[in-house]
C-alpha positions as CSV (number, residue, x, y, z in Angstrom):
1,M,2.8,0.5,18.2
2,L,5.1,-2.4,17.5
3,K,8.7,-1.4,18.0
4,S,10.5,-4.1,16.0
5,I,9.7,-6.5,13.2
6,N,11.6,-7.9,10.4
7,V,10.1,-5.7,7.7
8,S,12.3,-7.1,5.0
9,A,10.4,-10.4,5.3
10,F,7.3,-8.5,3.9
11,A,8.8,-5.9,1.8
12,D,10.8,-6.0,-1.4
13,P,11.0,-2.5,-2.7
14,E,13.2,-3.6,-5.6
15,L,10.6,-6.0,-6.8
16,D,7.9,-3.5,-6.3
17,E,9.8,-1.0,-8.4
18,L,10.5,-3.6,-11.1
19,V,6.8,-4.4,-11.5
20,S,5.4,-1.0,-10.6
21,G,4.3,-0.2,-14.2
22,V,3.2,-3.6,-15.1
23,P,-0.5,-4.2,-15.0
24,N,-1.5,-7.2,-13.0
25,L,-4.7,-8.9,-11.7
26,E,-4.3,-7.6,-8.2
27,N,-4.0,-4.0,-9.3
28,S,-6.8,-4.4,-11.8
29,I,-9.1,-5.8,-9.1
30,L,-8.2,-3.1,-6.5
31,L,-8.6,-0.3,-9.0
32,D,-12.1,-1.6,-10.0
33,L,-13.1,-1.9,-6.3
34,C,-11.7,1.6,-5.4
35,A,-13.5,3.2,-8.4
36,K,-16.8,2.0,-6.9
37,A,-16.1,3.4,-3.4
38,A,-18.6,5.9,-2.2
39,G,-16.1,7.7,0.0
40,P,-12.6,7.5,1.4
41,I,-10.9,4.2,1.4
42,L,-9.3,2.6,4.6
43,E,-6.4,0.2,4.2
44,I,-5.7,-1.6,7.5
45,G,-2.2,-3.0,7.7
46,S,-0.9,-0.8,4.9
47,G,2.7,-1.8,5.6
48,Y,5.2,0.3,3.7
49,G,2.6,1.5,1.2
50,R,2.7,-1.0,-1.6
51,I,-1.0,-0.5,-2.2
52,T,-1.7,2.8,-0.4
53,I,0.9,5.0,-2.2
54,P,-0.1,3.9,-5.8
55,L,-3.8,4.5,-5.1
56,A,-3.1,7.9,-3.6
57,E,-1.0,8.8,-6.7
58,R,-4.0,7.9,-8.8
59,G,-6.2,10.4,-6.9
60,F,-8.1,8.1,-4.5
61,E,-8.9,9.6,-1.1
62,L,-7.6,7.0,1.4
63,V,-6.1,6.4,4.8
64,G,-3.5,3.7,5.6
65,V,-3.2,2.3,9.1
66,E,-0.1,0.5,10.1
67,L,1.1,-0.4,13.6
68,C,4.7,-1.4,12.7
69,G,7.0,1.6,13.2
70,P,9.6,0.4,10.7
71,S,7.0,0.0,8.0
72,V,5.6,3.5,8.6
73,V,9.1,4.9,8.3
74,A,9.6,3.0,5.0
75,A,6.3,4.3,3.7
76,R,7.1,7.9,4.3
């Protein structure tokens, strides 16, 4: 597991919160793809959960894999 990385370079929780309820093309495509999944979804490099958490909240069965300790802490 990576011990240090500048997570802030990849994460902007304030921006994510600002646009969390706004439909966008990325979310639309992801939801369409996930709806077609025949089983659990695997997200490799799940970061702080920008994609994983909203999908889980919508009831999808999934696992996020992240090697960066600070990102895992932020996701929890």
